[in-house]
N, CA, C and O atoms as a CHARMM CRD file, in Angstrom:
* protein
*
  124
    1    1 MET  N   -240.70400-105.79200 -52.53800 PROA 1      0.00000
    2    1 MET  CA  -239.36200-105.40100 -52.92200 PROA 1      0.00000
    3    1 MET  C   -238.90700-106.25800 -54.09100 PROA 1      0.00000
    4    1 MET  O   -239.06000-107.48000 -54.08600 PROA 1      0.00000
    5    2 ASN  N   -238.35800-105.60800 -55.06700 PROA 2      0.00000
    6    2 ASN  CA  -237.90300-106.31100 -56.25700 PROA 2      0.00000
    7    2 ASN  C   -236.45700-105.91400 -56.53100 PROA 2      0.00000
    8    2 ASN  O   -236.19500-105.00900 -57.32400 PROA 2      0.00000
    9    3 PHE  N   -235.51500-106.59900 -55.86900 PROA 3      0.00000
   10    3 PHE  CA  -234.10000-106.28900 -55.99400 PROA 3      0.00000
   11    3 PHE  C   -233.37100-107.42400 -56.68900 PROA 3      0.00000
   12    3 PHE  O   -233.80600-108.57500 -56.63800 PROA 3      0.00000
   13    4 ASP  N   -232.26200-107.10000 -57.33800 PROA 4      0.00000
   14    4 ASP  CA  -231.40600-108.10600 -57.95300 PROA 4      0.00000
   15    4 ASP  C   -230.29100-108.45900 -56.98200 PROA 4      0.00000
   16    4 ASP  O   -229.59500-107.57200 -56.48600 PROA 4      0.00000
   17    5 VAL  N   -230.11500-109.75200 -56.70400 PROA 5      0.00000
   18    5 VAL  CA  -229.01700-110.20500 -55.85700 PROA 5      0.00000
   19    5 VAL  C   -227.76200-110.24800 -56.71400 PROA 5      0.00000
   20    5 VAL  O   -227.71200-110.94300 -57.72900 PROA 5      0.00000
   21    6 ILE  N   -226.74700-109.49700 -56.29300 PROA 6      0.00000
   22    6 ILE  CA  -225.48300-109.45900 -57.01400 PROA 6      0.00000
   23    6 ILE  C   -224.55000-110.53000 -56.46800 PROA 6      0.00000
   24    6 ILE  O   -223.83100-111.17800 -57.22900 PROA 6      0.00000
   25    7 TYR  N   -224.56100-110.72000 -55.13900 PROA 7      0.00000
   26    7 TYR  CA  -223.67200-111.67900 -54.49300 PROA 7      0.00000
   27    7 TYR  C   -224.32100-112.14500 -53.20800 PROA 7      0.00000
   28    7 TYR  O   -224.91700-111.34400 -52.48800 PROA 7      0.00000
   29    8 GLY  N   -224.21500-113.41200 -52.91400 PROA 8      0.00000
   30    8 GLY  CA  -224.71600-113.94500 -51.65600 PROA 8      0.00000
   31    8 GLY  C   -223.77600-115.00900 -51.13600 PROA 8      0.00000
   32    8 GLY  O   -223.27400-115.82900 -51.90400 PROA 8      0.00000
   33    9 ASP  N   -223.53700-115.00000 -49.83900 PROA 9      0.00000
   34    9 ASP  CA  -222.67300-115.97900 -49.18500 PROA 9      0.00000
   35    9 ASP  C   -223.30900-116.34400 -47.85400 PROA 9      0.00000
   36    9 ASP  O   -224.41900-115.90600 -47.55400 PROA 9      0.00000
   37   10 THR  N   -222.62500-117.13100 -47.06900 PROA 10     0.00000
   38   10 THR  CA  -223.15900-117.61600 -45.80600 PROA 10     0.00000
   39   10 THR  C   -223.60500-116.48800 -44.87800 PROA 10     0.00000
   40   10 THR  O   -224.66700-116.57100 -44.26100 PROA 10     0.00000
   41   11 ASP  N   -222.79900-115.44000 -44.78200 PROA 11     0.00000
   42   11 ASP  CA  -223.09000-114.38400 -43.81100 PROA 11     0.00000
   43   11 ASP  C   -223.25400-112.99500 -44.42700 PROA 11     0.00000
   44   11 ASP  O   -223.27100-111.99900 -43.70300 PROA 11     0.00000
   45   12 SER  N   -223.37400-112.91600 -45.74800 PROA 12     0.00000
   46   12 SER  CA  -223.51400-111.59300 -46.36000 PROA 12     0.00000
   47   12 SER  C   -224.28300-111.68400 -47.67300 PROA 12     0.00000
   48   12 SER  O   -224.40800-112.74800 -48.27900 PROA 12     0.00000
   49   13 ILE  N   -224.79000-110.53200 -48.08500 PROA 13     0.00000
   50   13 ILE  CA  -225.51000-110.44300 -49.35900 PROA 13     0.00000
   51   13 ILE  C   -225.32000-109.03300 -49.91200 PROA 13     0.00000
   52   13 ILE  O   -225.29400-108.06100 -49.15600 PROA 13     0.00000
   53   14 MET  N   -225.19000-108.92800 -51.22100 PROA 14     0.00000
   54   14 MET  CA  -225.13900-107.63500 -51.89700 PROA 14     0.00000
   55   14 MET  C   -226.28800-107.60100 -52.88700 PROA 14     0.00000
   56   14 MET  O   -226.49800-108.54000 -53.65500 PROA 14     0.00000
   57   15 ILE  N   -227.03100-106.49300 -52.85400 PROA 15     0.00000
   58   15 ILE  CA  -228.17900-106.35400 -53.74800 PROA 15     0.00000
   59   15 ILE  C   -228.09700-105.05000 -54.52000 PROA 15     0.00000
   60   15 ILE  O   -227.48300-104.08400 -54.06700 PROA 15     0.00000
   61   16 ASN  N   -228.71800-105.03200 -55.68500 PROA 16     0.00000
   62   16 ASN  CA  -228.85800-103.81200 -56.47500 PROA 16     0.00000
   63   16 ASN  C   -230.25000-103.26100 -56.20700 PROA 16     0.00000
   64   16 ASN  O   -231.24800-103.86100 -56.60600 PROA 16     0.00000
   65   17 THR  N   -230.31700-102.12700 -55.53400 PROA 17     0.00000
   66   17 THR  CA  -231.60200-101.51800 -55.19100 PROA 17     0.00000
   67   17 THR  C   -232.13100-100.62000 -56.30300 PROA 17     0.00000
   68   17 THR  O   -233.28100-100.18400 -56.25500 PROA 17     0.00000
   69   18 ASN  N   -231.30500-100.34400 -57.29700 PROA 18     0.00000
   70   18 ASN  CA  -231.65800 -99.41900 -58.38000 PROA 18     0.00000
   71   18 ASN  C   -232.00100 -98.03200 -57.84800 PROA 18     0.00000
   72   18 ASN  O   -232.81200 -97.32000 -58.44000 PROA 18     0.00000
   73   19 SER  N   -231.38700 -97.64700 -56.73600 PROA 19     0.00000
   74   19 SER  CA  -231.61600 -96.33400 -56.14200 PROA 19     0.00000
   75   19 SER  C   -230.28200 -95.62800 -55.95000 PROA 19     0.00000
   76   19 SER  O   -229.27100 -96.26600 -55.65500 PROA 19     0.00000
   77   20 THR  N   -230.28100 -94.31200 -56.11700 PROA 20     0.00000
   78   20 THR  CA  -229.08000 -93.51800 -55.86700 PROA 20     0.00000
   79   20 THR  C   -229.24500 -92.63400 -54.63500 PROA 20     0.00000
   80   20 THR  O   -228.35300 -91.84900 -54.31400 PROA 20     0.00000
   81   21 ASP  N   -230.37200 -92.75300 -53.94600 PROA 21     0.00000
   82   21 ASP  CA  -230.64300 -91.95500 -52.75000 PROA 21     0.00000
   83   21 ASP  C   -230.05800 -92.66100 -51.52900 PROA 21     0.00000
   84   21 ASP  O   -230.51500 -93.73900 -51.14800 PROA 21     0.00000
   85   22 TYR  N   -229.04600 -92.04700 -50.91900 PROA 22     0.00000
   86   22 TYR  CA  -228.32000 -92.67300 -49.81200 PROA 22     0.00000
   87   22 TYR  C   -229.23700 -93.05600 -48.65400 PROA 22     0.00000
   88   22 TYR  O   -229.15700 -94.17900 -48.15700 PROA 22     0.00000
   89   23 ASP  N   -230.09600 -92.15400 -48.21900 PROA 23     0.00000
   90   23 ASP  CA  -230.97100 -92.42900 -47.07700 PROA 23     0.00000
   91   23 ASP  C   -231.93500 -93.57800 -47.36900 PROA 23     0.00000
   92   23 ASP  O   -232.20500 -94.40400 -46.49700 PROA 23     0.00000
   93   24 GLN  N   -232.44600 -93.62800 -48.58500 PROA 24     0.00000
   94   24 GLN  CA  -233.35300 -94.71200 -48.95900 PROA 24     0.00000
   95   24 GLN  C   -232.61500 -96.05700 -48.95200 PROA 24     0.00000
   96   24 GLN  O   -233.13800 -97.05200 -48.45000 PROA 24     0.00000
   97   25 VAL  N   -231.42000 -96.07900 -49.50100 PROA 25     0.00000
   98   25 VAL  CA  -230.64100 -97.31900 -49.55600 PROA 25     0.00000
   99   25 VAL  C   -230.28300 -97.79600 -48.14700 PROA 25     0.00000
  100   25 VAL  O   -230.36500 -98.99100 -47.86100 PROA 25     0.00000
  101   26 MET  N   -229.89100 -96.88200 -47.27700 PROA 26     0.00000
  102   26 MET  CA  -229.55300 -97.27100 -45.90500 PROA 26     0.00000
  103   26 MET  C   -230.78800 -97.78500 -45.17100 PROA 26     0.00000
  104   26 MET  O   -230.68000 -98.70200 -44.35700 PROA 26     0.00000
  105   27 GLY  N   -231.94300 -97.21800 -45.44100 PROA 27     0.00000
  106   27 GLY  CA  -233.18900 -97.70200 -44.85300 PROA 27     0.00000
  107   27 GLY  C   -233.50800 -99.11300 -45.30800 PROA 27     0.00000
  108   27 GLY  O   -233.93900 -99.94600 -44.51100 PROA 27     0.00000
  109   28 ILE  N   -233.29800 -99.37900 -46.58500 PROA 28     0.00000
  110   28 ILE  CA  -233.51800-100.72600 -47.11400 PROA 28     0.00000
  111   28 ILE  C   -232.55200-101.70200 -46.45200 PROA 28     0.00000
  112   28 ILE  O   -232.92700-102.82400 -46.11100 PROA 28     0.00000
  113   29 GLY  N   -231.31300-101.26800 -46.27400 PROA 29     0.00000
  114   29 GLY  CA  -230.28800-102.13100 -45.67700 PROA 29     0.00000
  115   29 GLY  C   -230.58700-102.53000 -44.24800 PROA 29     0.00000
  116   29 GLY  O   -230.17900-103.60700 -43.81300 PROA 29     0.00000
  117   30 THR  N   -231.28700-101.69100 -43.51100 PROA 30     0.00000
  118   30 THR  CA  -231.59100-102.03400 -42.11900 PROA 30     0.00000
  119   30 THR  C   -232.76300-102.99300 -42.00600 PROA 30     0.00000
  120   30 THR  O   -232.96900-103.60000 -40.95500 PROA 30     0.00000
  121   31 LYS  N   -233.53600-103.13600 -43.08300 PROA 31     0.00000
  122   31 LYS  CA  -234.64500-104.09300 -43.07600 PROA 31     0.00000
  123   31 LYS  C   -234.07900-105.46300 -43.23200 PROA 31     0.00000
  124   31 LYS  O   -234.82600-106.44100 -43.25500 PROA 31     0.00000
């Protein structure tokens, strides 16, 4: 996986997956 971290904190993280497919993004999020 090659994602860009946009924001990271103690209990959360936001990443840029470079994907616009909702199901794919939600699948990545559960990993």
